[in-house]
A tleap script that builds the chain and sets N, CA, C and O, in Angstrom:
source leaprc.protein.ff14SB
mol = sequence {
  NLEU GLY PHE ALA ARG PRO GLN ARG PRO TRP
  ARG TRP THR LEU LEU VAL CYS ALA PHE VAL
  PRO VAL ALA ARG LEU ALA ALA ALA PHE LEU
  LEU ARG GLN TYR THR GLU ARG ALA GLU ILE
  TRP GLU SER LEU LEU ALA PHE LEU PRO GLY
  VAL VAL GLY ALA TYR SER GLY HIE PHE LEU
  ARG ASN LEU ALA GLN ARG ILE PHE LEU ASP
  GLU CGLY
}
set mol.1.N position { 37.441 81.420 170.501 }
set mol.1.CA position { 37.653 82.109 171.759 }
set mol.1.C position { 36.332 82.449 172.440 }
set mol.1.O position { 36.249 82.479 173.668 }
set mol.2.N position { 35.318 82.701 171.654 }
set mol.2.CA position { 34.008 82.938 172.231 }
set mol.2.C position { 33.459 81.691 172.902 }
set mol.2.O position { 32.678 81.787 173.849 }
set mol.3.N position { 33.860 80.522 172.421 }
set mol.3.CA position { 33.436 79.268 173.039 }
set mol.3.C position { 34.223 79.007 174.321 }
set mol.3.O position { 33.673 78.494 175.296 }
set mol.4.N position { 35.502 79.359 174.320 }
set mol.4.CA position { 36.340 79.104 175.492 }
set mol.4.C position { 35.995 80.027 176.660 }
set mol.4.O position { 35.962 79.592 177.811 }
set mol.5.N position { 35.742 81.286 176.363 }
set mol.5.CA position { 35.387 82.272 177.387 }
set mol.5.C position { 34.156 83.045 176.928 }
set mol.5.O position { 34.293 84.114 176.334 }
set mol.6.N position { 32.956 82.527 177.188 }
set mol.6.CA position { 31.753 83.138 176.620 }
set mol.6.C position { 31.211 84.343 177.386 }
set mol.6.O position { 30.155 84.857 177.019 }
set mol.7.N position { 31.882 84.811 178.423 }
set mol.7.CA position { 31.321 85.882 179.235 }
set mol.7.C position { 31.182 87.186 178.442 }
set mol.7.O position { 30.117 87.804 178.463 }
set mol.8.N position { 32.204 87.599 177.768 }
set mol.8.CA position { 32.182 88.855 177.016 }
set mol.8.C position { 32.821 88.647 175.632 }
set mol.8.O position { 34.011 88.907 175.455 }
set mol.9.N position { 32.046 88.188 174.673 }
set mol.9.CA position { 32.637 87.877 173.363 }
set mol.9.C position { 33.125 89.104 172.602 }
set mol.9.O position { 33.957 88.968 171.705 }
set mol.10.N position { 32.642 90.280 172.926 }
set mol.10.CA position { 33.100 91.470 172.228 }
set mol.10.C position { 34.580 91.733 172.497 }
set mol.10.O position { 35.265 92.339 171.674 }
set mol.11.N position { 35.078 91.272 173.664 }
set mol.11.CA position { 36.509 91.444 173.964 }
set mol.11.C position { 37.372 90.711 172.970 }
set mol.11.O position { 38.393 91.229 172.517 }
set mol.12.N position { 36.960 89.491 172.625 }
set mol.12.CA position { 37.764 88.690 171.709 }
set mol.12.C position { 37.767 89.308 170.319 }
set mol.12.O position { 38.778 89.268 169.617 }
set mol.13.N position { 36.641 89.876 169.927 }
set mol.13.CA position { 36.584 90.534 168.628 }
set mol.13.C position { 37.575 91.688 168.577 }
set mol.13.O position { 38.335 91.816 167.617 }
set mol.14.N position { 37.568 92.513 169.591 }
set mol.14.CA position { 38.487 93.647 169.609 }
set mol.14.C position { 39.938 93.200 169.711 }
set mol.14.O position { 40.814 93.747 169.041 }
set mol.15.N position { 40.185 92.212 170.547 }
set mol.15.CA position { 41.559 91.768 170.760 }
set mol.15.C position { 42.166 91.159 169.505 }
set mol.15.O position { 43.289 91.493 169.129 }
set mol.16.N position { 41.434 90.277 168.867 }
set mol.16.CA position { 41.965 89.576 167.700 }
set mol.16.C position { 41.932 90.450 166.450 }
set mol.16.O position { 42.921 90.537 165.723 }
set mol.17.N position { 40.807 91.090 166.203 }
set mol.17.CA position { 40.628 91.811 164.950 }
set mol.17.C position { 41.332 93.153 164.920 }
set mol.17.O position { 41.566 93.697 163.841 }
set mol.18.N position { 41.672 93.694 166.057 }
set mol.18.CA position { 42.380 94.970 166.062 }
set mol.18.C position { 43.788 94.825 165.509 }
set mol.18.O position { 44.362 95.798 165.019 }
set mol.19.N position { 44.346 93.640 165.579 }
set mol.19.CA position { 45.717 93.464 165.118 }
set mol.19.C position { 45.835 93.277 163.614 }
set mol.19.O position { 46.943 93.346 163.081 }
set mol.20.N position { 44.745 93.047 162.920 }
set mol.20.CA position { 44.809 92.898 161.469 }
set mol.20.C position { 45.176 94.223 160.806 }
set mol.20.O position { 46.125 94.247 160.021 }
set mol.21.N position { 44.479 95.327 161.076 }
set mol.21.CA position { 44.916 96.595 160.485 }
set mol.21.C position { 46.263 97.063 161.016 }
set mol.21.O position { 47.031 97.699 160.294 }
set mol.22.N position { 46.552 96.748 162.280 }
set mol.22.CA position { 47.852 97.136 162.839 }
set mol.22.C position { 48.981 96.413 162.105 }
set mol.22.O position { 50.009 97.017 161.796 }
set mol.23.N position { 48.794 95.135 161.829 }
set mol.23.CA position { 49.813 94.382 161.094 }
set mol.23.C position { 49.963 94.907 159.664 }
set mol.23.O position { 51.067 94.950 159.123 }
set mol.24.N position { 48.856 95.300 159.070 }
set mol.24.CA position { 48.911 95.854 157.713 }
set mol.24.C position { 49.654 97.182 157.700 }
set mol.24.O position { 50.465 97.434 156.808 }
set mol.25.N position { 49.383 98.027 158.678 }
set mol.25.CA position { 50.097 99.303 158.771 }
set mol.25.C position { 51.573 99.101 159.108 }
set mol.25.O position { 52.429 99.828 158.604 }
set mol.26.N position { 51.872 98.123 159.951 }
set mol.26.CA position { 53.268 97.839 160.282 }
set mol.26.C position { 54.032 97.359 159.053 }
set mol.26.O position { 55.189 97.726 158.849 }
set mol.27.N position { 53.379 96.537 158.238 }
set mol.27.CA position { 54.027 96.090 157.006 }
set mol.27.C position { 54.261 97.265 156.067 }
set mol.27.O position { 55.273 97.309 155.367 }
set mol.28.N position { 53.347 98.201 156.047 }
set mol.28.CA position { 53.496 99.354 155.165 }
set mol.28.C position { 54.630 100.264 155.616 }
set mol.28.O position { 55.425 100.718 154.794 }
set mol.29.N position { 54.711 100.534 156.926 }
set mol.29.CA position { 55.694 101.500 157.408 }
set mol.29.C position { 57.043 100.885 157.758 }
set mol.29.O position { 58.082 101.450 157.418 }
set mol.30.N position { 57.043 99.755 158.420 }
set mol.30.CA position { 58.297 99.176 158.883 }
set mol.30.C position { 59.005 98.358 157.808 }
set mol.30.O position { 60.227 98.428 157.676 }
set mol.31.N position { 58.249 97.592 157.049 }
set mol.31.CA position { 58.853 96.731 156.036 }
set mol.31.C position { 58.888 97.378 154.662 }
set mol.31.O position { 59.409 96.804 153.706 }
set mol.32.N position { 58.333 98.570 154.571 }
set mol.32.CA position { 58.294 99.345 153.325 }
set mol.32.C position { 57.623 98.579 152.190 }
set mol.32.O position { 58.039 98.668 151.034 }
set mol.33.N position { 56.582 97.827 152.534 }
set mol.33.CA position { 55.817 97.142 151.500 }
set mol.33.C position { 54.793 98.111 150.933 }
set mol.33.O position { 54.189 98.905 151.654 }
set mol.34.N position { 54.617 98.024 149.639 }
set mol.34.CA position { 53.657 98.900 148.985 }
set mol.34.C position { 52.253 98.513 149.415 }
set mol.34.O position { 51.871 97.345 149.353 }
set mol.35.N position { 51.506 99.483 149.840 }
set mol.35.CA position { 50.128 99.248 150.215 }
set mol.35.C position { 49.298 100.456 149.805 }
set mol.35.O position { 49.748 101.600 149.870 }
set mol.36.N position { 48.099 100.174 149.389 }
set mol.36.CA position { 47.195 101.257 149.034 }
set mol.36.C position { 46.291 101.561 150.219 }
set mol.36.O position { 46.114 100.726 151.105 }
set mol.37.N position { 45.734 102.731 150.230 }
set mol.37.CA position { 44.859 103.133 151.318 }
set mol.37.C position { 43.637 102.207 151.409 }
set mol.37.O position { 43.155 101.908 152.501 }
set mol.38.N position { 43.156 101.772 150.276 }
set mol.38.CA position { 41.989 100.884 150.268 }
set mol.38.C position { 42.298 99.543 150.943 }
set mol.38.O position { 41.412 98.951 151.560 }
set mol.39.N position { 43.523 99.062 150.837 }
set mol.39.CA position { 43.884 97.799 151.473 }
set mol.39.C position { 43.852 97.902 152.991 }
set mol.39.O position { 43.516 96.934 153.673 }
set mol.40.N position { 44.195 99.050 153.514 }
set mol.40.CA position { 44.132 99.246 154.956 }
set mol.40.C position { 42.678 99.269 155.406 }
set mol.40.O position { 42.341 98.679 156.432 }
set mol.41.N position { 41.820 99.936 154.660 }
set mol.41.CA position { 40.392 99.957 154.999 }
set mol.41.C position { 39.776 98.569 154.835 }
set mol.41.O position { 38.888 98.192 155.599 }
set mol.42.N position { 40.240 97.812 153.849 }
set mol.42.CA position { 39.732 96.458 153.662 }
set mol.42.C position { 40.119 95.548 154.826 }
set mol.42.O position { 39.384 94.619 155.162 }
set mol.43.N position { 41.247 95.808 155.426 }
set mol.43.CA position { 41.649 94.978 156.557 }
set mol.43.C position { 40.727 95.192 157.756 }
set mol.43.O position { 40.660 94.342 158.644 }
set mol.44.N position { 40.023 96.312 157.788 }
set mol.44.CA position { 39.048 96.524 158.852 }
set mol.44.C position { 37.839 95.610 158.705 }
set mol.44.O position { 37.081 95.430 159.658 }
set mol.45.N position { 37.650 95.032 157.524 }
set mol.45.CA position { 36.553 94.088 157.326 }
set mol.45.C position { 36.768 92.784 158.095 }
set mol.45.O position { 35.865 91.950 158.153 }
set mol.46.N position { 37.937 92.600 158.680 }
set mol.46.CA position { 38.181 91.417 159.508 }
set mol.46.C position { 37.297 91.433 160.751 }
set mol.46.O position { 37.127 90.400 161.400 }
set mol.47.N position { 36.736 92.585 161.089 }
set mol.47.CA position { 35.837 92.646 162.228 }
set mol.47.C position { 34.558 91.862 161.980 }
set mol.47.O position { 33.981 91.322 162.923 }
set mol.48.N position { 34.104 91.787 160.741 }
set mol.48.CA position { 32.847 91.090 160.451 }
set mol.48.C position { 32.912 89.599 160.784 }
set mol.48.O position { 32.082 89.131 161.564 }
set mol.49.N position { 33.855 88.830 160.234 }
set mol.49.CA position { 33.906 87.424 160.645 }
set mol.49.C position { 34.362 87.255 162.090 }
set mol.49.O position { 34.058 86.239 162.716 }
set mol.50.N position { 35.084 88.231 162.626 }
set mol.50.CA position { 35.472 88.154 164.034 }
set mol.50.C position { 34.277 88.252 164.960 }
set mol.50.O position { 34.180 87.518 165.943 }
set mol.51.N position { 33.368 89.160 164.644 }
set mol.51.CA position { 32.158 89.310 165.441 }
set mol.51.C position { 31.299 88.061 165.330 }
set mol.51.O position { 30.791 87.556 166.332 }
set mol.52.N position { 31.138 87.564 164.108 }
set mol.52.CA position { 30.323 86.361 163.893 }
set mol.52.C position { 30.929 85.173 164.636 }
set mol.52.O position { 30.200 84.412 165.273 }
set mol.53.N position { 32.230 85.004 164.567 }
set mol.53.CA position { 32.878 83.879 165.238 }
set mol.53.C position { 32.803 83.967 166.751 }
set mol.53.O position { 32.536 82.967 167.418 }
set mol.54.N position { 33.033 85.143 167.296 }
set mol.54.CA position { 33.008 85.297 168.753 }
set mol.54.C position { 31.607 85.067 169.306 }
set mol.54.O position { 31.435 84.371 170.306 }
set mol.55.N position { 30.617 85.647 168.658 }
set mol.55.CA position { 29.257 85.483 169.169 }
set mol.55.C position { 28.696 84.097 168.863 }
set mol.55.O position { 27.865 83.598 169.622 }
set mol.56.N position { 29.122 83.467 167.783 }
set mol.56.CA position { 28.697 82.085 167.525 }
set mol.56.C position { 29.243 81.160 168.597 }
set mol.56.O position { 28.520 80.300 169.099 }
set mol.57.N position { 30.508 81.323 168.953 }
set mol.57.CA position { 31.077 80.530 170.035 }
set mol.57.C position { 30.385 80.779 171.349 }
set mol.57.O position { 30.163 79.850 172.126 }
set mol.58.N position { 30.042 82.025 171.608 }
set mol.58.CA position { 29.323 82.381 172.830 }
set mol.58.C position { 27.975 81.672 172.904 }
set mol.58.O position { 27.637 81.075 173.927 }
set mol.59.N position { 27.208 81.739 171.821 }
set mol.59.CA position { 25.884 81.125 171.828 }
set mol.59.C position { 25.961 79.598 171.822 }
set mol.59.O position { 25.127 78.942 172.446 }
set mol.60.N position { 26.938 79.026 171.135 }
set mol.60.CA position { 27.085 77.572 171.144 }
set mol.60.C position { 27.494 77.061 172.520 }
set mol.60.O position { 27.040 76.000 172.950 }
set mol.61.N position { 28.339 77.801 173.205 }
set mol.61.CA position { 28.744 77.395 174.551 }
set mol.61.C position { 27.545 77.429 175.497 }
set mol.61.O position { 27.347 76.510 176.293 }
set mol.62.N position { 26.747 78.496 175.405 }
set mol.62.CA position { 25.555 78.576 176.256 }
set mol.62.C position { 24.572 77.465 175.927 }
set mol.62.O position { 23.953 76.900 176.829 }
set mol.63.N position { 24.421 77.149 174.665 }
set mol.63.CA position { 23.526 76.069 174.257 }
set mol.63.C position { 24.034 74.725 174.769 }
set mol.63.O position { 23.251 73.914 175.264 }
set mol.64.N position { 25.327 74.488 174.653 }
set mol.64.CA position { 25.908 73.233 175.137 }
set mol.64.C position { 25.751 73.105 176.647 }
set mol.64.O position { 25.487 72.015 177.155 }
set mol.65.N position { 25.909 74.191 177.352 }
set mol.65.CA position { 25.730 74.133 178.809 }
set mol.65.C position { 24.278 73.832 179.167 }
set mol.65.O position { 24.016 73.089 180.113 }
set mol.66.N position { 23.347 74.393 178.434 }
set mol.66.CA position { 21.937 74.118 178.715 }
set mol.66.C position { 21.578 72.676 178.418 }
set mol.66.O position { 20.799 72.065 179.150 }
set mol.67.N position { 22.139 72.127 177.349 }
set mol.67.CA position { 21.787 70.771 176.960 }
set mol.67.C position { 22.439 69.733 177.863 }
set mol.67.O position { 21.774 68.805 178.323 }
set mol.68.N position { 23.744 69.884 178.121 }
set mol.68.CA position { 24.489 68.823 178.784 }
set mol.68.C position { 24.651 69.009 180.293 }
set mol.68.O position { 24.776 68.018 181.013 }
set mol.69.N position { 24.653 70.225 180.785 }
set mol.69.CA position { 24.916 70.432 182.209 }
set mol.69.C position { 23.673 70.680 183.047 }
set mol.69.O position { 23.704 70.473 184.260 }
set mol.70.N position { 22.607 71.107 182.448 }
set mol.70.CA position { 21.382 71.407 183.205 }
set mol.70.C position { 20.370 70.281 183.133 }
set mol.70.O position { 19.172 70.526 182.991 }
set mol.71.N position { 20.840 69.063 183.228 }
set mol.71.CA position { 19.942 67.916 183.129 }
set mol.71.C position { 19.442 67.481 184.509 }
set mol.71.O position { 19.366 66.272 184.728 }
set mol.72.N position { 19.118 68.298 185.398 }
set mol.72.CA position { 18.662 68.064 186.745 }
set mol.72.C position { 18.145 66.762 187.048 }
set mol.72.O position { 17.742 66.506 188.182 }
savepdb mol mol.pdb
quit
């Protein structure tokens, strides 16, 4: 998503990664699945690869534009 829309990659991190803990909490409360408190905190670690992926796509898109589109 950072490659598709490189303007603000932090948006994609929040949009995608915010639903991981929400889904974990929904499974705990709505589906009555057993979950420990540590598992909910561990689901917040999804922000780390989300940030790396969004900003990697952002930088790769900018690099591709510089290489292929700015050939004056």
